[in-house]
PyMOL commands that place a pseudoatom at each C-alpha (Angstrom):
pseudoatom trace, name=CA, resn=MET, resi=1, chain=A, elem=C, hetatm=0, pos=[-13.806, 127.213, 169.739]
pseudoatom trace, name=CA, resn=ASP, resi=2, chain=A, elem=C, hetatm=0, pos=[-15.710, 127.369, 166.408]
pseudoatom trace, name=CA, resn=SER, resi=3, chain=A, elem=C, hetatm=0, pos=[-18.688, 125.735, 168.145]
pseudoatom trace, name=CA, resn=LEU, resi=4, chain=A, elem=C, hetatm=0, pos=[-18.485, 128.551, 171.048]
pseudoatom trace, name=CA, resn=ARG, resi=5, chain=A, elem=C, hetatm=0, pos=[-18.307, 131.575, 168.811]
pseudoatom trace, name=CA, resn=GLY, resi=6, chain=A, elem=C, hetatm=0, pos=[-21.372, 129.844, 166.651]
pseudoatom trace, name=CA, resn=GLN, resi=7, chain=A, elem=C, hetatm=0, pos=[-23.053, 129.496, 170.365]
pseudoatom trace, name=CA, resn=GLY, resi=8, chain=A, elem=C, hetatm=0, pos=[-21.869, 132.809, 170.891]
pseudoatom trace, name=CA, resn=GLY, resi=9, chain=A, elem=C, hetatm=0, pos=[-22.971, 134.186, 167.608]
pseudoatom trace, name=CA, resn=ILE, resi=10, chain=A, elem=C, hetatm=0, pos=[-26.908, 132.279, 168.631]
pseudoatom trace, name=CA, resn=GLN, resi=11, chain=A, elem=C, hetatm=0, pos=[-26.872, 133.650, 171.683]
pseudoatom trace, name=CA, resn=MET, resi=12, chain=A, elem=C, hetatm=0, pos=[-26.158, 137.511, 170.811]
pseudoatom trace, name=CA, resn=LEU, resi=13, chain=A, elem=C, hetatm=0, pos=[-28.860, 136.804, 168.064]
pseudoatom trace, name=CA, resn=LEU, resi=14, chain=A, elem=C, hetatm=0, pos=[-31.461, 135.532, 170.339]
pseudoatom trace, name=CA, resn=THR, resi=15, chain=A, elem=C, hetatm=0, pos=[-30.474, 138.327, 172.687]
pseudoatom trace, name=CA, resn=ALA, resi=16, chain=A, elem=C, hetatm=0, pos=[-30.988, 141.021, 169.724]
pseudoatom trace, name=CA, resn=GLU, resi=17, chain=A, elem=C, hetatm=0, pos=[-34.313, 139.455, 168.847]
pseudoatom trace, name=CA, resn=GLN, resi=18, chain=A, elem=C, hetatm=0, pos=[-35.586, 139.673, 172.233]
pseudoatom trace, name=CA, resn=GLU, resi=19, chain=A, elem=C, hetatm=0, pos=[-34.542, 143.416, 172.424]
pseudoatom trace, name=CA, resn=ALA, resi=20, chain=A, elem=C, hetatm=0, pos=[-35.907, 143.826, 168.860]
pseudoatom trace, name=CA, resn=GLY, resi=21, chain=A, elem=C, hetatm=0, pos=[-38.986, 142.623, 169.985]
pseudoatom trace, name=CA, resn=ARG, resi=22, chain=A, elem=C, hetatm=0, pos=[-39.575, 145.065, 173.319]
pseudoatom trace, name=CA, resn=ILE, resi=23, chain=A, elem=C, hetatm=0, pos=[-38.378, 147.891, 171.041]
pseudoatom trace, name=CA, resn=VAL, resi=24, chain=A, elem=C, hetatm=0, pos=[-41.562, 146.816, 168.597]
pseudoatom trace, name=CA, resn=SER, resi=25, chain=A, elem=C, hetatm=0, pos=[-44.128, 146.069, 171.594]
pseudoatom trace, name=CA, resn=ALA, resi=26, chain=A, elem=C, hetatm=0, pos=[-43.033, 149.898, 173.573]
pseudoatom trace, name=CA, resn=ALA, resi=27, chain=A, elem=C, hetatm=0, pos=[-43.309, 151.413, 169.559]
pseudoatom trace, name=CA, resn=ARG, resi=28, chain=A, elem=C, hetatm=0, pos=[-46.705, 149.752, 169.452]
pseudoatom trace, name=CA, resn=THR, resi=29, chain=A, elem=C, hetatm=0, pos=[-47.872, 151.014, 173.187]
pseudoatom trace, name=CA, resn=ALA, resi=30, chain=A, elem=C, hetatm=0, pos=[-46.809, 154.252, 172.511]
pseudoatom trace, name=CA, resn=LYS, resi=31, chain=A, elem=C, hetatm=0, pos=[-48.542, 154.423, 168.989]
pseudoatom trace, name=CA, resn=LEU, resi=32, chain=A, elem=C, hetatm=0, pos=[-51.517, 153.000, 171.053]
pseudoatom trace, name=CA, resn=ALA, resi=33, chain=A, elem=C, hetatm=0, pos=[-51.286, 155.829, 173.466]
pseudoatom trace, name=CA, resn=ARG, resi=34, chain=A, elem=C, hetatm=0, pos=[-51.041, 158.490, 170.860]
pseudoatom trace, name=CA, resn=MET, resi=35, chain=A, elem=C, hetatm=0, pos=[-53.997, 156.948, 168.570]
pseudoatom trace, name=CA, resn=LYS, resi=36, chain=A, elem=C, hetatm=0, pos=[-55.961, 156.968, 171.686]
pseudoatom trace, name=CA, resn=GLN, resi=37, chain=A, elem=C, hetatm=0, pos=[-55.050, 160.900, 172.996]
pseudoatom trace, name=CA, resn=ALA, resi=38, chain=A, elem=C, hetatm=0, pos=[-55.960, 161.995, 168.911]
pseudoatom trace, name=CA, resn=LYS, resi=39, chain=A, elem=C, hetatm=0, pos=[-59.491, 160.204, 169.401]
pseudoatom trace, name=CA, resn=ASP, resi=40, chain=A, elem=C, hetatm=0, pos=[-59.971, 161.784, 172.974]
pseudoatom trace, name=CA, resn=GLU, resi=41, chain=A, elem=C, hetatm=0, pos=[-59.295, 165.311, 171.260]
pseudoatom trace, name=CA, resn=ALA, resi=42, chain=A, elem=C, hetatm=0, pos=[-61.241, 164.433, 168.323]
pseudoatom trace, name=CA, resn=GLU, resi=43, chain=A, elem=C, hetatm=0, pos=[-63.993, 163.657, 170.174]
pseudoatom trace, name=CA, resn=LYS, resi=44, chain=A, elem=C, hetatm=0, pos=[-63.728, 166.625, 172.217]
pseudoatom trace, name=CA, resn=GLU, resi=45, chain=A, elem=C, hetatm=0, pos=[-63.508, 169.092, 169.343]
pseudoatom trace, name=CA, resn=MET, resi=46, chain=A, elem=C, hetatm=0, pos=[-66.593, 167.725, 167.235]
pseudoatom trace, name=CA, resn=GLU, resi=47, chain=A, elem=C, hetatm=0, pos=[-68.155, 167.529, 170.971]
pseudoatom trace, name=CA, resn=GLU, resi=48, chain=A, elem=C, hetatm=0, pos=[-67.604, 171.488, 171.252]
pseudoatom trace, name=CA, resn=TYR, resi=49, chain=A, elem=C, hetatm=0, pos=[-68.381, 172.166, 167.278]
pseudoatom trace, name=CA, resn=ARG, resi=50, chain=A, elem=C, hetatm=0, pos=[-71.692, 170.266, 167.880]
pseudoatom trace, name=CA, resn=SER, resi=51, chain=A, elem=C, hetatm=0, pos=[-72.427, 172.562, 170.913]
pseudoatom trace, name=CA, resn=ARG, resi=52, chain=A, elem=C, hetatm=0, pos=[-71.397, 176.234, 169.074]
pseudoatom trace, name=CA, resn=LEU, resi=53, chain=A, elem=C, hetatm=0, pos=[-73.717, 174.804, 165.940]
pseudoatom trace, name=CA, resn=GLU, resi=54, chain=A, elem=C, hetatm=0, pos=[-76.844, 173.514, 168.897]
pseudoatom trace, name=CA, resn=GLU, resi=55, chain=A, elem=C, hetatm=0, pos=[-76.799, 177.200, 170.259]
pseudoatom trace, name=CA, resn=GLU, resi=56, chain=A, elem=C, hetatm=0, pos=[-76.256, 179.040, 167.032]
pseudoatom trace, name=CA, resn=TYR, resi=57, chain=A, elem=C, hetatm=0, pos=[-79.088, 176.848, 165.551]
pseudoatom trace, name=CA, resn=GLN, resi=58, chain=A, elem=C, hetatm=0, pos=[-80.969, 177.892, 169.024]
pseudoatom trace, name=CA, resn=THR, resi=59, chain=A, elem=C, hetatm=0, pos=[-80.437, 181.621, 168.796]
pseudoatom trace, name=CA, resn=GLN, resi=60, chain=A, elem=C, hetatm=0, pos=[-81.371, 181.432, 165.053]
pseudoatom trace, name=CA, resn=VAL, resi=61, chain=A, elem=C, hetatm=0, pos=[-84.483, 179.668, 166.036]
pseudoatom trace, name=CA, resn=SER, resi=62, chain=A, elem=C, hetatm=0, pos=[-85.784, 182.014, 169.084]
pseudoatom trace, name=CA, resn=GLY, resi=63, chain=A, elem=C, hetatm=0, pos=[-84.738, 184.747, 166.794]
pseudoatom trace, name=CA, resn=THR, resi=64, chain=A, elem=C, hetatm=0, pos=[-87.251, 183.355, 164.352]
pseudoatom trace, name=CA, resn=GLU, resi=65, chain=A, elem=C, hetatm=0, pos=[-90.302, 182.950, 166.864]
pseudoatom trace, name=CA, resn=GLN, resi=66, chain=A, elem=C, hetatm=0, pos=[-89.935, 186.216, 168.130]
pseudoatom trace, name=CA, resn=GLU, resi=67, chain=A, elem=C, hetatm=0, pos=[-90.124, 187.553, 164.835]
pseudoatom trace, name=CA, resn=ALA, resi=68, chain=A, elem=C, hetatm=0, pos=[-93.466, 185.744, 164.535]
pseudoatom trace, name=CA, resn=ALA, resi=69, chain=A, elem=C, hetatm=0, pos=[-94.636, 186.754, 167.213]
pseudoatom trace, name=CA, resn=ALA, resi=70, chain=A, elem=C, hetatm=0, pos=[-93.996, 190.942, 166.671]
pseudoatom trace, name=CA, resn=LYS, resi=71, chain=A, elem=C, hetatm=0, pos=[-95.193, 189.760, 163.353]
pseudoatom trace, name=CA, resn=ARG, resi=72, chain=A, elem=C, hetatm=0, pos=[-98.555, 188.255, 164.762]
pseudoatom trace, name=CA, resn=LEU, resi=73, chain=A, elem=C, hetatm=0, pos=[-98.616, 190.722, 167.175]
pseudoatom trace, name=CA, resn=GLU, resi=74, chain=A, elem=C, hetatm=0, pos=[-98.295, 193.862, 164.403]
pseudoatom trace, name=CA, resn=GLU, resi=75, chain=A, elem=C, hetatm=0, pos=[-101.247, 192.115, 162.483]
pseudoatom trace, name=CA, resn=GLU, resi=76, chain=A, elem=C, hetatm=0, pos=[-104.014, 191.719, 165.345]
pseudoatom trace, name=CA, resn=THR, resi=77, chain=A, elem=C, hetatm=0, pos=[-102.694, 195.299, 166.082]
pseudoatom trace, name=CA, resn=ASP, resi=78, chain=A, elem=C, hetatm=0, pos=[-103.572, 196.203, 162.650]
pseudoatom trace, name=CA, resn=GLY, resi=79, chain=A, elem=C, hetatm=0, pos=[-106.930, 194.288, 162.119]
pseudoatom trace, name=CA, resn=ARG, resi=80, chain=A, elem=C, hetatm=0, pos=[-107.690, 196.284, 165.817]
pseudoatom trace, name=CA, resn=ILE, resi=81, chain=A, elem=C, hetatm=0, pos=[-107.226, 199.318, 164.441]
pseudoatom trace, name=CA, resn=GLN, resi=82, chain=A, elem=C, hetatm=0, pos=[-108.840, 198.869, 161.468]
pseudoatom trace, name=CA, resn=ASN, resi=83, chain=A, elem=C, hetatm=0, pos=[-112.438, 197.699, 162.885]
pseudoatom trace, name=CA, resn=LEU, resi=84, chain=A, elem=C, hetatm=0, pos=[-112.494, 200.194, 164.941]
pseudoatom trace, name=CA, resn=LYS, resi=85, chain=A, elem=C, hetatm=0, pos=[-111.779, 202.939, 162.414]
pseudoatom trace, name=CA, resn=GLU, resi=86, chain=A, elem=C, hetatm=0, pos=[-115.092, 201.381, 160.439]
pseudoatom trace, name=CA, resn=SER, resi=87, chain=A, elem=C, hetatm=0, pos=[-116.968, 201.499, 163.815]
pseudoatom trace, name=CA, resn=SER, resi=88, chain=A, elem=C, hetatm=0, pos=[-116.161, 205.114, 164.348]
pseudoatom trace, name=CA, resn=SER, resi=89, chain=A, elem=C, hetatm=0, pos=[-117.268, 205.893, 160.450]
pseudoatom trace, name=CA, resn=LYS, resi=90, chain=A, elem=C, hetatm=0, pos=[-120.339, 204.067, 160.742]
pseudoatom trace, name=CA, resn=VAL, resi=91, chain=A, elem=C, hetatm=0, pos=[-121.317, 206.527, 163.855]
pseudoatom trace, name=CA, resn=SER, resi=92, chain=A, elem=C, hetatm=0, pos=[-119.945, 209.420, 163.185]
pseudoatom trace, name=CA, resn=LYS, resi=93, chain=A, elem=C, hetatm=0, pos=[-122.116, 210.643, 161.472]
pseudoatom trace, name=CA, resn=GLU, resi=94, chain=A, elem=C, hetatm=0, pos=[-124.283, 209.923, 163.863]
pseudoatom trace, name=CA, resn=ILE, resi=95, chain=A, elem=C, hetatm=0, pos=[-122.219, 211.718, 166.333]
pseudoatom trace, name=CA, resn=VAL, resi=96, chain=A, elem=C, hetatm=0, pos=[-121.703, 214.810, 164.720]
pseudoatom trace, name=CA, resn=LYS, resi=97, chain=A, elem=C, hetatm=0, pos=[-126.087, 214.967, 164.398]
pseudoatom trace, name=CA, resn=MET, resi=98, chain=A, elem=C, hetatm=0, pos=[-126.660, 214.688, 168.188]
pseudoatom trace, name=CA, resn=LEU, resi=99, chain=A, elem=C, hetatm=0, pos=[-123.781, 217.599, 168.714]
pseudoatom trace, name=CA, resn=ILE, resi=100, chain=A, elem=C, hetatm=0, pos=[-125.495, 219.680, 166.393]
pseudoatom trace, name=CA, resn=LYS, resi=101, chain=A, elem=C, hetatm=0, pos=[-128.713, 218.929, 168.441]
pseudoatom trace, name=CA, resn=TYR, resi=102, chain=A, elem=C, hetatm=0, pos=[-127.777, 219.904, 171.919]
pseudoatom trace, name=CA, resn=VAL, resi=103, chain=A, elem=C, hetatm=0, pos=[-125.220, 222.867, 170.569]
pseudoatom trace, name=CA, resn=THR, resi=104, chain=A, elem=C, hetatm=0, pos=[-128.495, 224.339, 168.984]
pseudoatom trace, name=CA, resn=THR, resi=105, chain=A, elem=C, hetatm=0, pos=[-131.151, 223.520, 171.074]
pseudoatom trace, name=CA, resn=THR, resi=106, chain=A, elem=C, hetatm=0, pos=[-131.813, 226.159, 173.804]
pseudoatom trace, name=CA, resn=GLY, resi=107, chain=A, elem=C, hetatm=0, pos=[-133.023, 224.986, 177.127]
pseudoatom trace, name=CA, resn=ALA, resi=108, chain=A, elem=C, hetatm=0, pos=[-135.837, 227.400, 177.892]
for i in range(1, 108): cmd.bond("trace and resi %d" % i, "trace and resi %d" % (i + 1))
show_as sticks, trace
zoom trace
């Protein structure tokens, strides 16, 4: 009878070991699934963050380019205005003389 009880005990131990193996296997599978889900979520968050930073960078770069273009146009305009002032100051005396001559000269 002890041998029967011993055989039953061994069988129970084998069954418990198999059940424990199934539980451990299921836990590993669940753990791997959770890790994959966490990895996918982290990659998604990284891509969103990267996209946001890239968008901010592009906005900043385009703003800088616009500022540089506006500054360049302003400098060109100032240069042209200066050139016109210099040109007009060179010929202004001649124009005044010519106007005085035509105003004071009689056509008779």
